C-alpha positions in Angstrom: -55.5 -58.1 -9.8 -56.4 -60.1 -12.9 -54.4 -59.5 -16.0 -51.7 -57.5 -14.2 -48.6 -57.5 -16.3 -45.4 -56.4 -14.6 -42.6 -55.2 -16.8 -39.0 -54.1 -15.9 -37.7 -51.3 -18.2 -37.0 -47.6 -18.1 -38.9 -45.1 -20.3 -40.4 -41.6 -20.1 -44.2 -41.2 -20.2 -46.6 -38.3 -19.6 -49.5 -38.2 -17.2 -52.1 -39.6 -19.6 -49.8 -42.5 -20.6 -49.0 -43.6 -17.1 -52.6 -43.2 -16.1 -53.6 -45.6 -18.9 -50.9 -48.0 -17.9 -52.1 -48.2 -14.3 -55.8 -48.5 -15.3 -55.0 -51.3 -17.8 -52.8 -53.0 -15.2 -49.8 -52.9 -17.6 -47.4 -51.9 -14.8 -43.7 -51.6 -14.4 -41.6 -52.4 -11.4 -40.2 -49.0 -10.7 -41.6 -45.4 -11.2 -40.0 -42.1 -10.7 -42.5 -39.2 -10.5 -41.1 -35.7 -10.4 -42.6 -32.2 -10.5 -44.8 -30.0 -8.3 -48.3 -30.7 -9.8 -49.8 -31.8 -6.5 -53.3 -32.6 -7.9 -52.0 -34.9 -10.6 -49.6 -36.5 -8.2 -52.5 -37.3 -5.8 -54.5 -38.6 -8.7 -51.7 -41.0 -9.7 -51.2 -42.1 -6.1 -54.9 -43.1 -5.8 -54.7 -45.0 -9.1 -51.7 -47.0 -7.9 -53.4 -47.7 -4.6 -56.5 -49.0 -6.5 -54.3 -51.6 -8.1 -54.1 -53.4 -4.8 -57.5 -54.9 -3.8 -59.0 -53.3 -0.8 -58.9 -56.4 1.4 -55.1 -56.7 0.7 -54.0 -53.1 1.3 -53.4 -53.5 5.0 -50.6 -56.0 4.3 -49.5 -55.2 0.8 -49.5 -51.4 0.6 -47.2 -49.0 2.4 -46.3 -45.3 2.0 -43.1 -43.9 3.5 -42.2 -40.2 4.1 -38.4 -39.8 3.8 -38.6 -36.7 5.9 -39.5 -38.8 8.9 -38.6 -42.4 8.0 -35.2 -44.0 7.1 -35.0 -45.3 3.5 -34.1 -48.8 4.9 -37.6 -49.2 6.2 -39.1 -48.7 2.7 -36.5 -50.9 1.0 -37.1 -53.8 3.5 -40.8 -53.6 2.7 -40.1 -53.5 -1.1 -38.0 -56.6 -0.9 -40.7 -58.6 1.0 -43.0 -61.0 -0.8 -46.7 -60.0 -0.8 -48.9 -61.4 2.0 -51.7 -63.5 0.5 -51.7 -61.4 -2.6 -50.0 -61.2 -6.0 -48.3 -57.8 -5.6 -47.0 -55.4 -3.1 -47.1 -51.5 -3.6 -44.5 -49.4 -1.9 -44.6 -45.6 -2.3 -41.6 -43.4 -1.3 -42.4 -39.8 -0.7 -40.2 -36.7 -0.4 -36.8 -38.2 -1.2 -34.8 -35.0 -0.7 -31.6 -37.1 -1.0 -32.3 -37.1 -4.8 -31.8 -33.3 -4.9 -28.9 -31.0 -4.0 -30.7 -29.7 -1.0 -29.9 -30.6 2.6 -32.6 -32.0 4.9 -33.3 -30.3 8.2 -34.2 -33.7 9.7 -31.2 -35.8 10.8 -32.3 -39.1 9.3 -29.7 -41.5 8.0 -30.7 -42.8 4.5 -28.8 -45.8 3.2 -28.7 -44.9 -0.5 -26.8 -48.1 -1.3 -29.8 -50.2 -0.4 -31.8 -48.4 -3.1 -29.0 -48.8 -5.6 -28.8 -52.5 -5.0 -32.6 -52.8 -5.3 -32.6 -51.1 -8.7 -30.1 -53.7 -10.0 -32.3 -56.6 -8.8 -35.9 -55.5 -8.0 -38.4 -57.7 -6.3 -40.6 -59.1 -9.2 -43.8 -58.8 -7.2 -43.2 -55.3 -5.9 -44.4 -52.0 -7.6 -42.1 -49.3 -6.2 -43.2 -45.7 -6.8 -40.8 -42.8 -5.9 -42.5 -39.4 -5.8 -40.1 -36.5 -5.8 -42.1 -33.3 -5.8 -39.2 -31.0 -6.7 -38.4 -28.7 -9.5 -35.2 -30.7 -10.3 -33.1 -33.6 -9.2 -29.3 -33.5 -8.8 -28.3 -35.2 -12.1 -24.7 -35.6 -10.8 -25.7 -38.1 -8.1 -25.2 -41.8 -8.9 -28.6 -42.7 -7.5 -30.4 -40.2 -9.8 -28.5 -41.5 -12.9 -29.4 -45.1 -12.1 -33.1 -44.2 -11.4 -33.3 -42.4 -14.7 -31.9 -45.4 -16.5 -34.1 -48.0 -14.9 -37.4 -46.3 -13.8 -40.4 -45.2 -15.8 -40.1 -41.4 -15.5 -43.1 -39.2 -15.2 -42.4 -35.4 -15.3 -45.3 -33.4 -13.8 -43.3 -30.2 -13.6 -45.5 -28.0 -15.6 -48.8 -28.2 -17.4 -49.3 -25.6 -20.1 -52.5 -23.6 -20.6 -53.8 -25.9 -23.4 -53.3 -29.0 -21.3 -54.9 -27.4 -18.3 -58.0 -26.4 -20.2 -58.2 -29.8 -21.8 -58.0 -31.5 -18.4 -60.6 -29.2 -16.8 -63.0 -29.6 -19.8 -62.7 -33.4 -19.7 -63.3 -33.5 -16.0 -66.4 -31.2 -16.2 -67.8 -33.1 -19.2 -67.4 -36.4 -17.3 -69.6 -35.0 -14.6 -72.2 -33.5 -17.0 -71.0 -29.9 -16.7 -70.3 -27.3 -19.4 -68.0 -24.2 -19.4 -67.6 -21.7 -22.3 -64.3 -20.4 -23.4 -64.8 -16.9 -21.8 -65.4 -18.4 -18.3 -62.6 -20.9 -18.8 -60.2 -18.0 -19.6 -61.4 -16.3 -16.4 -60.8 -19.4 -14.4 -57.3 -19.8 -15.8 -56.5 -16.1 -15.1 -57.8 -16.2 -11.5 -55.7 -19.2 -10.6 -52.6 -18.2 -12.5 -53.1 -21.2 -14.7 -52.3 -23.6 -11.8 -54.2 -26.9 -12.3 -53.9 -27.9 -8.6 -55.5 -24.5 -7.6 -58.3 -25.0 -10.1 -59.1 -28.5 -9.1 -59.1 -27.5 -5.4 -61.9 -25.0 -5.9 -63.8 -26.7 -8.8 -66.0 -28.9 -6.6 -67.4 -25.8 -4.8 -68.1 -24.2 -8.2 -69.8 -27.3 -9.5 -72.1 -27.4 -6.4 -72.9 -23.7 -6.9 -73.9 -24.4 -10.6 -75.5 -27.8 -10.0 -79.0 -26.8 -11.2 -78.1 -25.7 -14.8 -74.7 -27.6 -15.0 -73.2 -24.6 -16.6 -70.1 -23.0 -15.0 -70.7 -19.2 -14.7 -68.7 -16.1 -14.3 -70.4 -15.3 -11.0 -69.5 -18.8 -9.6 -65.8 -18.4 -10.6 -65.6 -14.8 -9.1 -67.3 -15.9 -5.9 -65.7 -19.2 -5.1 -62.3 -19.5 -6.8 -59.5 -18.2 -4.7 -57.0 -15.9 -6.4 -53.4 -17.2 -6.1 -50.8 -14.9 -4.6 -49.2 -14.5 -8.0 -52.6 -13.4 -9.5 -53.1 -10.9 -6.7 -49.6 -9.6 -7.3 -50.3 -9.3 -11.0 -53.3 -7.1 -10.1 -51.0 -5.1 -7.8 -48.4 -4.7 -10.6 -51.1 -3.3 -12.8 -52.2 -0.8 -10.1 -48.5 0.2 -9.6 -47.9 0.8 -13.3 -51.2 2.7 -13.6 -50.0 4.7 -10.6 -53.3 4.0 -8.7 -51.8 4.7 -5.3 -54.9 4.4 -3.2 -56.0 1.1 -4.7 -52.4 -0.3 -4.7 -51.9 0.5 -1.0 -55.3 -0.9 -0.1 -54.6 -4.3 -1.9 -51.2 -4.4 -0.3 -52.8 -4.0 3.2 -55.5 -6.7 2.3 -52.8 -9.2 1.5 -51.0 -8.6 4.8 -54.3 -8.9 6.6 -54.9 -12.3 4.9 -51.7 -13.5 6.5 -49.1 -12.9 3.7 -45.8 -11.7 5.0 -44.6 -8.3 3.8 -41.2 -9.8 2.7 -43.0 -12.5 0.6 -45.3 -10.0 -1.0 -42.4 -7.7 -1.9 -40.4 -10.7 -3.2 -43.2 -11.9 -5.5 -43.9 -8.3 -6.6 -40.2 -7.7 -7.3 -40.1 -11.1 -9.1 -43.0 -10.0 -11.3 -41.2 -6.8 -12.4 -38.1 -8.8 -13.0 -40.1 -11.1 -15.2 -41.6 -8.2 -17.1 -38.1 -6.8 -17.8 -36.8 -10.2 -18.9 -39.7 -10.8 -21.2 -39.4 -7.3 -22.7 -35.7 -7.7 -23.4 -35.9 -11.3 -24.7 -39.0 -10.8 -26.8 -37.0 -8.2 -28.8 -34.6 -11.0 -29.7 -37.4 -13.0 -31.2 -38.3 -15.3 -28.3 -41.8 -16.8 -28.5 -44.0 -17.3 -25.6 -43.0 -21.0 -25.4 -39.3 -20.3 -25.6 -39.6 -17.5 -23.0 -41.4 -19.9 -20.5 -38.7 -22.5 -21.1 -35.7 -20.1 -20.9 -37.1 -18.3 -17.8 -38.5 -21.5 -16.2 -41.9 -20.0 -15.4 -45.4 -21.1 -16.1 -46.4 -20.3 -19.7 -49.5 -18.4 -18.5 -47.4 -16.0 -16.5 -45.4 -15.3 -19.7 -48.6 -14.7 -21.6 -49.8 -12.1 -19.1 -46.3 -10.5 -19.0 -46.3 -10.2 -22.8 -49.7 -8.4 -22.7 -48.4 -6.0 -20.0 -45.1 -5.0 -21.7 -47.0 -3.8 -24.8 -48.3 -0.9 -22.7 -45.2 0.3 -20.8 -41.7 1.4 -21.5 -38.5 -0.2 -20.2 -37.7 2.9 -18.1 -40.9 2.7 -16.2 -40.5 -1.0 -15.5 -36.9 -0.5 -14.4 -37.8 2.4 -12.1 -40.5 0.3 -10.4 -38.0 -2.6 -10.0 -35.3 -0.5 -8.4 -37.9 1.1 -6.1 -39.1 -2.3 -4.9 -35.5 -3.5 -4.5 -35.0 -0.6 -2.1 -38.0 -1.7 -0.1 -36.6 -5.2 0.1 -33.4 -3.8 1.6 -35.3 -1.7 4.1 -37.6 -4.6 5.1 -34.5 -6.6 6.0 -32.5 -3.9 7.7 -35.0 -1.6 9.5 -38.1 -1.8 11.6 -40.1 0.6 9.4 -43.8 -0.4 8.7 -44.1 -2.4 5.5 -47.3 -0.6 4.6 -45.6 2.8 5.1 -42.6 1.8 3.0 -44.9 0.6 0.2 -47.0 3.8 0.4 -43.9 5.9 0.2 -42.7 3.9 -2.8 -46.1 4.5 -4.6 -46.1 8.2 -3.8 -42.6 8.5 -5.2 -43.3 6.4 -8.2 -46.5 8.2 -9.1 
């Protein structure tokens, strides 16, 4: 814990900036981490935990889940002095009360206790609030106060360049190499999701341990396709009117445990995205502006832009309307999902 400097002021930082702060022990009293990048959140959690010496963690580190524990418990801990140590670390997870959503768990959270703490924090406590949500309810007083006082870290989205940079750095640190073609394949297979990449990368590294070169075969064999990426392949089959292949992939997804309603919803969402990208691109929207306006991952927009060059608006609209009809039938009839999709494909083709 030597040279740990604790400062109280609000600011906005990115992942790399906060990571450097924690590693250099130049820490603040309050952090608000938002977004759905699970891998980066887990990395930051571990870095914060490492600030507390191992022999002090039992008494000076605690993590609270707001889905099962009252906020009061965490605040009481945060207001306590460290036990035979210099600092106490308290992590608050899943604070749904910062959003506009209602919790299914009937737990009474005393928000006033957190508001009071923000005004006068415990000097020796590092309080980290992790809100893994797309957005917080900016109208709430507690959210306004947190944004004023806390160091804010937004891990909502990581663009393709940042993802490649992170993966390259990680591989180089472990003595591995990956060429641009294989990297593009890795990005495509995982829909550009950093958490998905880092989940499967250890298996790929073991597979390529001898030459320390990540290969196409390793990526194809060991990296799991995301549902969105499988759906993108399905979209391509639909538009190419490859009925047999499309129905076969649809059946495979169901056999893998995906629900028919979810498959159809993602498929419908992909065609909606294609239509939106097609229309907005005609108004001069760039890939970055499209991703921001539509609130989707930039890599999905990139793939959508590649697709719309090959198909007309009428074809995309016809597929979208056909899938909308399937959605209605899935919710109102007992017809087989596979049969409904097969009938859609036969009609569309």
